[in-house]
PyMOL Python script that loads the backbone (N, CA, C, O; Angstrom):
from pymol import cmd

cmd.read_pdbstr("""\
ATOM      1  N   UNK A   1     -28.114 156.304 -69.965  1.00  0.00           N
ATOM      2  CA  UNK A   1     -29.523 156.212 -70.255  1.00  0.00           C
ATOM      3  C   UNK A   1     -30.276 157.093 -69.254  1.00  0.00           C
ATOM      4  O   UNK A   1     -29.888 157.194 -68.090  1.00  0.00           O
ATOM      5  N   UNK A   2     -31.334 157.715 -69.709  1.00  0.00           N
ATOM      6  CA  UNK A   2     -32.170 158.570 -68.859  1.00  0.00           C
ATOM      7  C   UNK A   2     -33.416 157.790 -68.455  1.00  0.00           C
ATOM      8  O   UNK A   2     -34.122 157.252 -69.307  1.00  0.00           O
ATOM      9  N   UNK A   3     -33.678 157.732 -67.165  1.00  0.00           N
ATOM     10  CA  UNK A   3     -34.884 157.084 -66.649  1.00  0.00           C
ATOM     11  C   UNK A   3     -35.893 158.162 -66.286  1.00  0.00           C
ATOM     12  O   UNK A   3     -35.528 159.214 -65.761  1.00  0.00           O
ATOM     13  N   UNK A   4     -37.148 157.898 -66.563  1.00  0.00           N
ATOM     14  CA  UNK A   4     -38.229 158.815 -66.213  1.00  0.00           C
ATOM     15  C   UNK A   4     -39.057 158.183 -65.100  1.00  0.00           C
ATOM     16  O   UNK A   4     -39.490 157.037 -65.219  1.00  0.00           O
ATOM     17  N   UNK A   5     -39.272 158.913 -64.042  1.00  0.00           N
ATOM     18  CA  UNK A   5     -39.988 158.398 -62.881  1.00  0.00           C
ATOM     19  C   UNK A   5     -41.466 158.808 -62.869  1.00  0.00           C
ATOM     20  O   UNK A   5     -42.112 158.793 -61.822  1.00  0.00           O
ATOM     21  N   UNK A   6     -41.986 159.169 -64.032  1.00  0.00           N
ATOM     22  CA  UNK A   6     -43.380 159.607 -64.107  1.00  0.00           C
ATOM     23  C   UNK A   6     -44.338 158.515 -63.656  1.00  0.00           C
ATOM     24  O   UNK A   6     -45.281 158.802 -62.918  1.00  0.00           O
ATOM     25  N   UNK A   7     -44.127 157.279 -64.073  1.00  0.00           N
ATOM     26  CA  UNK A   7     -45.054 156.207 -63.696  1.00  0.00           C
ATOM     27  C   UNK A   7     -45.086 156.015 -62.182  1.00  0.00           C
ATOM     28  O   UNK A   7     -46.157 155.813 -61.610  1.00  0.00           O
ATOM     29  N   UNK A   8     -43.934 156.076 -61.531  1.00  0.00           N
ATOM     30  CA  UNK A   8     -43.873 155.940 -60.072  1.00  0.00           C
ATOM     31  C   UNK A   8     -44.591 157.101 -59.391  1.00  0.00           C
ATOM     32  O   UNK A   8     -45.351 156.906 -58.442  1.00  0.00           O
ATOM     33  N   UNK A   9     -44.339 158.309 -59.888  1.00  0.00           N
ATOM     34  CA  UNK A   9     -44.948 159.493 -59.288  1.00  0.00           C
ATOM     35  C   UNK A   9     -46.463 159.485 -59.467  1.00  0.00           C
ATOM     36  O   UNK A   9     -47.204 159.869 -58.563  1.00  0.00           O
ATOM     37  N   UNK A  10     -46.914 159.046 -60.634  1.00  0.00           N
ATOM     38  CA  UNK A  10     -48.350 158.946 -60.867  1.00  0.00           C
ATOM     39  C   UNK A  10     -48.958 157.882 -59.962  1.00  0.00           C
ATOM     40  O   UNK A  10     -50.036 158.086 -59.403  1.00  0.00           O
ATOM     41  N   UNK A  11     -48.277 156.752 -59.814  1.00  0.00           N
ATOM     42  CA  UNK A  11     -48.767 155.675 -58.959  1.00  0.00           C
ATOM     43  C   UNK A  11     -48.885 156.094 -57.508  1.00  0.00           C
ATOM     44  O   UNK A  11     -49.850 155.737 -56.833  1.00  0.00           O
ATOM     45  N   UNK A  12     -47.912 156.847 -57.025  1.00  0.00           N
ATOM     46  CA  UNK A  12     -47.941 157.317 -55.640  1.00  0.00           C
ATOM     47  C   UNK A  12     -49.148 158.209 -55.374  1.00  0.00           C
ATOM     48  O   UNK A  12     -49.665 158.248 -54.258  1.00  0.00           O
ATOM     49  N   UNK A  13     -49.592 158.919 -56.396  1.00  0.00           N
ATOM     50  CA  UNK A  13     -50.733 159.843 -56.250  1.00  0.00           C
ATOM     51  C   UNK A  13     -52.017 159.268 -56.844  1.00  0.00           C
ATOM     52  O   UNK A  13     -53.053 159.932 -56.888  1.00  0.00           O
ATOM     53  N   UNK A  14     -51.926 158.009 -57.304  1.00  0.00           N
ATOM     54  CA  UNK A  14     -53.065 157.321 -57.908  1.00  0.00           C
ATOM     55  C   UNK A  14     -53.688 158.117 -59.053  1.00  0.00           C
ATOM     56  O   UNK A  14     -54.909 158.227 -59.162  1.00  0.00           O
ATOM     57  N   UNK A  15     -52.815 158.671 -59.907  1.00  0.00           N
ATOM     58  CA  UNK A  15     -53.257 159.440 -61.064  1.00  0.00           C
ATOM     59  C   UNK A  15     -53.217 158.588 -62.319  1.00  0.00           C
ATOM     60  O   UNK A  15     -52.321 157.761 -62.486  1.00  0.00           O
ATOM     61  N   UNK A  16     -54.166 158.785 -63.181  1.00  0.00           N
ATOM     62  CA  UNK A  16     -54.195 158.127 -64.486  1.00  0.00           C
ATOM     63  C   UNK A  16     -53.635 159.087 -65.523  1.00  0.00           C
ATOM     64  O   UNK A  16     -53.500 160.283 -65.268  1.00  0.00           O
ATOM     65  N   UNK A  17     -53.311 158.553 -66.693  1.00  0.00           N
ATOM     66  CA  UNK A  17     -52.796 159.375 -67.774  1.00  0.00           C
ATOM     67  C   UNK A  17     -53.782 160.492 -68.106  1.00  0.00           C
ATOM     68  O   UNK A  17     -53.375 161.628 -68.350  1.00  0.00           O
ATOM     69  N   UNK A  18     -55.062 160.175 -68.115  1.00  0.00           N
ATOM     70  CA  UNK A  18     -56.090 161.187 -68.400  1.00  0.00           C
ATOM     71  C   UNK A  18     -56.082 162.294 -67.350  1.00  0.00           C
ATOM     72  O   UNK A  18     -56.299 163.459 -67.681  1.00  0.00           O
ATOM     73  N   UNK A  19     -55.835 161.945 -66.091  1.00  0.00           N
ATOM     74  CA  UNK A  19     -55.778 162.948 -65.021  1.00  0.00           C
ATOM     75  C   UNK A  19     -54.623 163.919 -65.251  1.00  0.00           C
ATOM     76  O   UNK A  19     -54.783 165.133 -65.127  1.00  0.00           O
ATOM     77  N   UNK A  20     -53.460 163.366 -65.587  1.00  0.00           N
ATOM     78  CA  UNK A  20     -52.274 164.200 -65.822  1.00  0.00           C
ATOM     79  C   UNK A  20     -52.491 165.080 -67.048  1.00  0.00           C
ATOM     80  O   UNK A  20     -52.121 166.254 -67.045  1.00  0.00           O
ATOM     81  N   UNK A  21     -53.088 164.517 -68.095  1.00  0.00           N
ATOM     82  CA  UNK A  21     -53.365 165.298 -69.302  1.00  0.00           C
ATOM     83  C   UNK A  21     -54.304 166.463 -68.980  1.00  0.00           C
ATOM     84  O   UNK A  21     -54.078 167.585 -69.432  1.00  0.00           O
ATOM     85  N   UNK A  22     -55.338 166.202 -68.215  1.00  0.00           N
ATOM     86  CA  UNK A  22     -56.302 167.240 -67.866  1.00  0.00           C
ATOM     87  C   UNK A  22     -55.645 168.338 -67.019  1.00  0.00           C
ATOM     88  O   UNK A  22     -55.869 169.525 -67.257  1.00  0.00           O
ATOM     89  N   UNK A  23     -54.848 167.945 -66.049  1.00  0.00           N
ATOM     90  CA  UNK A  23     -54.226 168.903 -65.134  1.00  0.00           C
ATOM     91  C   UNK A  23     -53.131 169.744 -65.779  1.00  0.00           C
ATOM     92  O   UNK A  23     -52.938 170.904 -65.416  1.00  0.00           O
ATOM     93  N   UNK A  24     -52.413 169.158 -66.739  1.00  0.00           N
ATOM     94  CA  UNK A  24     -51.271 169.855 -67.337  1.00  0.00           C
ATOM     95  C   UNK A  24     -51.568 170.472 -68.696  1.00  0.00           C
ATOM     96  O   UNK A  24     -50.869 171.387 -69.131  1.00  0.00           O
ATOM     97  N   UNK A  25     -52.606 169.972 -69.368  1.00  0.00           N
ATOM     98  CA  UNK A  25     -52.894 170.427 -70.720  1.00  0.00           C
ATOM     99  C   UNK A  25     -52.002 169.755 -71.762  1.00  0.00           C
ATOM    100  O   UNK A  25     -52.005 170.147 -72.928  1.00  0.00           O
ATOM    101  N   UNK A  26     -51.243 168.749 -71.346  1.00  0.00           N
ATOM    102  CA  UNK A  26     -50.383 168.016 -72.266  1.00  0.00           C
ATOM    103  C   UNK A  26     -51.185 166.951 -73.002  1.00  0.00           C
ATOM    104  O   UNK A  26     -52.206 166.479 -72.502  1.00  0.00           O
ATOM    105  N   UNK A  27     -50.726 166.576 -74.185  1.00  0.00           N
ATOM    106  CA  UNK A  27     -51.389 165.548 -74.973  1.00  0.00           C
ATOM    107  C   UNK A  27     -51.187 164.190 -74.297  1.00  0.00           C
ATOM    108  O   UNK A  27     -50.118 163.907 -73.757  1.00  0.00           O
ATOM    109  N   UNK A  28     -52.222 163.362 -74.335  1.00  0.00           N
ATOM    110  CA  UNK A  28     -52.157 162.030 -73.719  1.00  0.00           C
ATOM    111  C   UNK A  28     -50.993 161.211 -74.263  1.00  0.00           C
ATOM    112  O   UNK A  28     -50.345 160.480 -73.514  1.00  0.00           O
ATOM    113  N   UNK A  29     -50.725 161.327 -75.563  1.00  0.00           N
ATOM    114  CA  UNK A  29     -49.639 160.552 -76.161  1.00  0.00           C
ATOM    115  C   UNK A  29     -48.286 160.937 -75.563  1.00  0.00           C
ATOM    116  O   UNK A  29     -47.440 160.071 -75.339  1.00  0.00           O
ATOM    117  N   UNK A  30     -48.082 162.208 -75.307  1.00  0.00           N
ATOM    118  CA  UNK A  30     -46.828 162.671 -74.698  1.00  0.00           C
ATOM    119  C   UNK A  30     -46.650 162.037 -73.328  1.00  0.00           C
ATOM    120  O   UNK A  30     -45.564 161.561 -72.996  1.00  0.00           O
ATOM    121  N   UNK A  31     -47.699 162.031 -72.546  1.00  0.00           N
ATOM    122  CA  UNK A  31     -47.641 161.458 -71.199  1.00  0.00           C
ATOM    123  C   UNK A  31     -47.420 159.948 -71.270  1.00  0.00           C
ATOM    124  O   UNK A  31     -46.654 159.390 -70.484  1.00  0.00           O
ATOM    125  N   UNK A  32     -48.093 159.291 -72.214  1.00  0.00           N
ATOM    126  CA  UNK A  32     -47.938 157.845 -72.382  1.00  0.00           C
ATOM    127  C   UNK A  32     -46.501 157.479 -72.727  1.00  0.00           C
ATOM    128  O   UNK A  32     -45.959 156.520 -72.177  1.00  0.00           O
ATOM    129  N   UNK A  33     -45.877 158.231 -73.633  1.00  0.00           N
ATOM    130  CA  UNK A  33     -44.484 157.962 -74.000  1.00  0.00           C
ATOM    131  C   UNK A  33     -43.551 158.105 -72.798  1.00  0.00           C
ATOM    132  O   UNK A  33     -42.643 157.294 -72.619  1.00  0.00           O
ATOM    133  N   UNK A  34     -43.767 159.115 -71.989  1.00  0.00           N
ATOM    134  CA  UNK A  34     -42.941 159.299 -70.793  1.00  0.00           C
ATOM    135  C   UNK A  34     -43.240 158.222 -69.749  1.00  0.00           C
ATOM    136  O   UNK A  34     -42.327 157.699 -69.111  1.00  0.00           O
ATOM    137  N   UNK A  35     -44.501 157.900 -69.584  1.00  0.00           N
ATOM    138  CA  UNK A  35     -44.930 156.877 -68.619  1.00  0.00           C
ATOM    139  C   UNK A  35     -44.272 155.532 -68.938  1.00  0.00           C
ATOM    140  O   UNK A  35     -43.806 154.831 -68.040  1.00  0.00           O
ATOM    141  N   UNK A  36     -44.242 155.184 -70.221  1.00  0.00           N
ATOM    142  CA  UNK A  36     -43.657 153.911 -70.659  1.00  0.00           C
ATOM    143  C   UNK A  36     -42.155 153.993 -70.927  1.00  0.00           C
ATOM    144  O   UNK A  36     -41.532 153.002 -71.309  1.00  0.00           O
ATOM    145  N   UNK A  37     -41.586 155.159 -70.726  1.00  0.00           N
ATOM    146  CA  UNK A  37     -40.156 155.420 -70.953  1.00  0.00           C
ATOM    147  C   UNK A  37     -39.745 155.078 -72.386  1.00  0.00           C
ATOM    148  O   UNK A  37     -38.696 154.475 -72.614  1.00  0.00           O
ATOM    149  N   UNK A  38     -40.581 155.468 -73.340  1.00  0.00           N
ATOM    150  CA  UNK A  38     -40.274 155.238 -74.750  1.00  0.00           C
ATOM    151  C   UNK A  38     -40.080 156.545 -75.518  1.00  0.00           C
ATOM    152  O   UNK A  38     -39.868 156.525 -76.730  1.00  0.00           O
ATOM    153  N   UNK A  39     -40.151 157.674 -74.824  1.00  0.00           N
ATOM    154  CA  UNK A  39     -39.958 158.975 -75.470  1.00  0.00           C
ATOM    155  C   UNK A  39     -38.498 159.137 -75.878  1.00  0.00           C
ATOM    156  O   UNK A  39     -37.591 158.759 -75.135  1.00  0.00           O
ATOM    157  N   UNK A  40     -38.278 159.701 -77.061  1.00  0.00           N
ATOM    158  CA  UNK A  40     -36.916 159.959 -77.531  1.00  0.00           C
ATOM    159  C   UNK A  40     -36.450 161.360 -77.181  1.00  0.00           C
ATOM    160  O   UNK A  40     -35.252 161.599 -77.033  1.00  0.00           O
ATOM    161  N   UNK A  41     -37.384 162.283 -77.048  1.00  0.00           N
ATOM    162  CA  UNK A  41     -37.063 163.665 -76.667  1.00  0.00           C
ATOM    163  C   UNK A  41     -38.261 164.255 -75.940  1.00  0.00           C
ATOM    164  O   UNK A  41     -39.402 163.830 -76.119  1.00  0.00           O
ATOM    165  N   UNK A  42     -37.959 165.245 -75.118  1.00  0.00           N
ATOM    166  CA  UNK A  42     -39.005 165.868 -74.315  1.00  0.00           C
ATOM    167  C   UNK A  42     -38.876 167.374 -74.412  1.00  0.00           C
ATOM    168  O   UNK A  42     -37.780 167.914 -74.260  1.00  0.00           O
ATOM    169  N   UNK A  43     -39.975 168.052 -74.662  1.00  0.00           N
ATOM    170  CA  UNK A  43     -40.019 169.502 -74.743  1.00  0.00           C
ATOM    171  C   UNK A  43     -39.838 170.105 -73.345  1.00  0.00           C
ATOM    172  O   UNK A  43     -40.317 169.553 -72.354  1.00  0.00           O
ATOM    173  N   UNK A  44     -39.150 171.227 -73.283  1.00  0.00           N
ATOM    174  CA  UNK A  44     -38.909 171.899 -71.991  1.00  0.00           C
ATOM    175  C   UNK A  44     -40.222 172.279 -71.306  1.00  0.00           C
ATOM    176  O   UNK A  44     -40.335 172.188 -70.083  1.00  0.00           O
ATOM    177  N   UNK A  45     -41.206 172.701 -72.086  1.00  0.00           N
ATOM    178  CA  UNK A  45     -42.512 173.070 -71.534  1.00  0.00           C
ATOM    179  C   UNK A  45     -43.185 171.865 -70.887  1.00  0.00           C
ATOM    180  O   UNK A  45     -43.848 171.997 -69.858  1.00  0.00           O
ATOM    181  N   UNK A  46     -43.015 170.698 -71.487  1.00  0.00           N
ATOM    182  CA  UNK A  46     -43.573 169.465 -70.927  1.00  0.00           C
ATOM    183  C   UNK A  46     -42.965 169.181 -69.564  1.00  0.00           C
ATOM    184  O   UNK A  46     -43.681 168.883 -68.608  1.00  0.00           O
ATOM    185  N   UNK A  47     -41.650 169.273 -69.475  1.00  0.00           N
ATOM    186  CA  UNK A  47     -40.961 169.048 -68.209  1.00  0.00           C
ATOM    187  C   UNK A  47     -41.434 170.042 -67.166  1.00  0.00           C
ATOM    188  O   UNK A  47     -41.687 169.670 -66.020  1.00  0.00           O
ATOM    189  N   UNK A  48     -41.555 171.294 -67.550  1.00  0.00           N
ATOM    190  CA  UNK A  48     -41.984 172.338 -66.630  1.00  0.00           C
ATOM    191  C   UNK A  48     -43.389 172.068 -66.099  1.00  0.00           C
ATOM    192  O   UNK A  48     -43.636 172.207 -64.901  1.00  0.00           O
ATOM    193  N   UNK A  49     -44.300 171.686 -66.973  1.00  0.00           N
ATOM    194  CA  UNK A  49     -45.684 171.414 -66.556  1.00  0.00           C
ATOM    195  C   UNK A  49     -45.764 170.217 -65.614  1.00  0.00           C
ATOM    196  O   UNK A  49     -46.525 170.238 -64.647  1.00  0.00           O
ATOM    197  N   UNK A  50     -44.986 169.178 -65.890  1.00  0.00           N
ATOM    198  CA  UNK A  50     -44.993 168.007 -65.014  1.00  0.00           C
ATOM    199  C   UNK A  50     -44.383 168.336 -63.652  1.00  0.00           C
ATOM    200  O   UNK A  50     -44.891 167.903 -62.618  1.00  0.00           O
ATOM    201  N   UNK A  51     -43.300 169.099 -63.658  1.00  0.00           N
ATOM    202  CA  UNK A  51     -42.695 169.504 -62.388  1.00  0.00           C
ATOM    203  C   UNK A  51     -43.652 170.373 -61.578  1.00  0.00           C
ATOM    204  O   UNK A  51     -43.697 170.274 -60.351  1.00  0.00           O
ATOM    205  N   UNK A  52     -44.409 171.215 -62.253  1.00  0.00           N
ATOM    206  CA  UNK A  52     -45.403 172.057 -61.582  1.00  0.00           C
ATOM    207  C   UNK A  52     -46.497 171.189 -60.960  1.00  0.00           C
ATOM    208  O   UNK A  52     -46.873 171.397 -59.806  1.00  0.00           O
ATOM    209  N   UNK A  53     -47.006 170.228 -61.713  1.00  0.00           N
ATOM    210  CA  UNK A  53     -48.069 169.351 -61.216  1.00  0.00           C
ATOM    211  C   UNK A  53     -47.621 168.548 -60.009  1.00  0.00           C
ATOM    212  O   UNK A  53     -48.353 168.442 -59.025  1.00  0.00           O
ATOM    213  N   UNK A  54     -46.432 167.986 -60.078  1.00  0.00           N
ATOM    214  CA  UNK A  54     -45.949 167.116 -59.007  1.00  0.00           C
ATOM    215  C   UNK A  54     -45.145 167.865 -57.937  1.00  0.00           C
ATOM    216  O   UNK A  54     -44.642 167.257 -56.992  1.00  0.00           O
ATOM    217  N   UNK A  55     -45.032 169.171 -58.092  1.00  0.00           N
ATOM    218  CA  UNK A  55     -44.288 170.007 -57.136  1.00  0.00           C
ATOM    219  C   UNK A  55     -42.903 169.392 -56.886  1.00  0.00           C
ATOM    220  O   UNK A  55     -42.507 169.144 -55.747  1.00  0.00           O
ATOM    221  N   UNK A  56     -42.186 169.155 -57.986  1.00  0.00           N
ATOM    222  CA  UNK A  56     -40.879 168.521 -57.881  1.00  0.00           C
ATOM    223  C   UNK A  56     -39.867 169.263 -58.742  1.00  0.00           C
ATOM    224  O   UNK A  56     -40.209 170.188 -59.478  1.00  0.00           O
ATOM    225  N   UNK A  57     -38.633 168.842 -58.633  1.00  0.00           N
ATOM    226  CA  UNK A  57     -37.561 169.370 -59.458  1.00  0.00           C
ATOM    227  C   UNK A  57     -37.312 168.408 -60.624  1.00  0.00           C
ATOM    228  O   UNK A  57     -37.755 167.260 -60.595  1.00  0.00           O
ATOM    229  N   UNK A  58     -36.610 168.881 -61.633  1.00  0.00           N
ATOM    230  CA  UNK A  58     -36.330 168.061 -62.811  1.00  0.00           C
ATOM    231  C   UNK A  58     -35.620 166.768 -62.407  1.00  0.00           C
ATOM    232  O   UNK A  58     -35.905 165.704 -62.959  1.00  0.00           O
ATOM    233  N   UNK A  59     -34.716 166.856 -61.466  1.00  0.00           N
ATOM    234  CA  UNK A  59     -33.971 165.682 -60.999  1.00  0.00           C
ATOM    235  C   UNK A  59     -34.834 164.651 -60.296  1.00  0.00           C
ATOM    236  O   UNK A  59     -34.436 163.492 -60.176  1.00  0.00           O
ATOM    237  N   UNK A  60     -35.999 165.048 -59.833  1.00  0.00           N
ATOM    238  CA  UNK A  60     -36.928 164.095 -59.226  1.00  0.00           C
ATOM    239  C   UNK A  60     -37.683 163.322 -60.303  1.00  0.00           C
ATOM    240  O   UNK A  60     -38.089 162.179 -60.091  1.00  0.00           O
ATOM    241  N   UNK A  61     -37.867 163.953 -61.450  1.00  0.00           N
ATOM    242  CA  UNK A  61     -38.627 163.366 -62.548  1.00  0.00           C
ATOM    243  C   UNK A  61     -37.745 162.506 -63.458  1.00  0.00           C
ATOM    244  O   UNK A  61     -38.179 161.469 -63.961  1.00  0.00           O
ATOM    245  N   UNK A  62     -36.504 162.953 -63.661  1.00  0.00           N
ATOM    246  CA  UNK A  62     -35.573 162.239 -64.540  1.00  0.00           C
ATOM    247  C   UNK A  62     -34.304 161.892 -63.783  1.00  0.00           C
ATOM    248  O   UNK A  62     -33.884 162.611 -62.875  1.00  0.00           O
ATOM    249  N   UNK A  63     -33.701 160.776 -64.174  1.00  0.00           N
ATOM    250  CA  UNK A  63     -32.461 160.325 -63.554  1.00  0.00           C
ATOM    251  C   UNK A  63     -31.555 159.750 -64.635  1.00  0.00           C
ATOM    252  O   UNK A  63     -32.006 158.995 -65.495  1.00  0.00           O
ATOM    253  N   UNK A  64     -30.299 160.106 -64.586  1.00  0.00           N
ATOM    254  CA  UNK A  64     -29.335 159.523 -65.519  1.00  0.00           C
ATOM    255  C   UNK A  64     -28.748 158.278 -64.874  1.00  0.00           C
ATOM    256  O   UNK A  64     -28.177 158.330 -63.784  1.00  0.00           O
ATOM    257  N   UNK A  65     -28.900 157.157 -65.572  1.00  0.00           N
ATOM    258  CA  UNK A  65     -28.382 155.883 -65.092  1.00  0.00           C
ATOM    259  C   UNK A  65     -27.211 155.489 -65.970  1.00  0.00           C
ATOM    260  O   UNK A  65     -27.346 155.363 -67.187  1.00  0.00           O
ATOM    261  N   UNK A  66     -26.072 155.299 -65.348  1.00  0.00           N
ATOM    262  CA  UNK A  66     -24.879 154.911 -66.101  1.00  0.00           C
ATOM    263  C   UNK A  66     -25.048 153.473 -66.584  1.00  0.00           C
ATOM    264  O   UNK A  66     -25.574 152.617 -65.873  1.00  0.00           O
ATOM    265  N   UNK A  67     -24.595 153.234 -67.789  1.00  0.00           N
ATOM    266  CA  UNK A  67     -24.687 151.888 -68.344  1.00  0.00           C
ATOM    267  C   UNK A  67     -24.814 151.957 -69.847  1.00  0.00           C
ATOM    268  O   UNK A  67     -24.654 153.017 -70.453  1.00  0.00           O
ATOM    269  N   UNK A  68     -25.099 150.829 -70.433  1.00  0.00           N
ATOM    270  CA  UNK A  68     -25.175 150.764 -71.891  1.00  0.00           C
ATOM    271  C   UNK A  68     -26.413 151.479 -72.407  1.00  0.00           C
ATOM    272  O   UNK A  68     -27.451 151.533 -71.748  1.00  0.00           O
ATOM    273  N   UNK A  69     -26.270 152.017 -73.591  1.00  0.00           N
ATOM    274  CA  UNK A  69     -27.391 152.671 -74.247  1.00  0.00           C
ATOM    275  C   UNK A  69     -28.338 151.615 -74.797  1.00  0.00           C
ATOM    276  O   UNK A  69     -27.900 150.536 -75.197  1.00  0.00           O
ATOM    277  N   UNK A  70     -29.641 151.918 -74.821  1.00  0.00           N
ATOM    278  CA  UNK A  70     -30.590 150.948 -75.375  1.00  0.00           C
ATOM    279  C   UNK A  70     -30.347 150.751 -76.879  1.00  0.00           C
ATOM    280  O   UNK A  70     -29.886 151.657 -77.573  1.00  0.00           O
ATOM    281  N   UNK A  71     -30.660 149.583 -77.345  1.00  0.00           N
ATOM    282  CA  UNK A  71     -30.441 149.261 -78.775  1.00  0.00           C
ATOM    283  C   UNK A  71     -31.423 149.957 -79.676  1.00  0.00           C
ATOM    284  O   UNK A  71     -31.368 149.789 -80.895  1.00  0.00           O
TER     285      UNK A  71
END
""", "prot")
cmd.dss("prot")
cmd.show_as("cartoon", "prot")
cmd.util.cbc("prot")
cmd.orient("prot")
């Protein structure tokens, strides 16, 4: 399973979904899906924009957790 650390990263910087949308130009729904870890797929451009905003690497934003797949 892939975990997304967007909510933690946003919390550390006290950013709201609207703030991230404004800064990255991404749609609010895209950010919400990642924030709630309910996204099924993510566009490469989305990952790039988030990494640019948070000055991080892809591995800081996403983590593969070994275990059972969600139902």
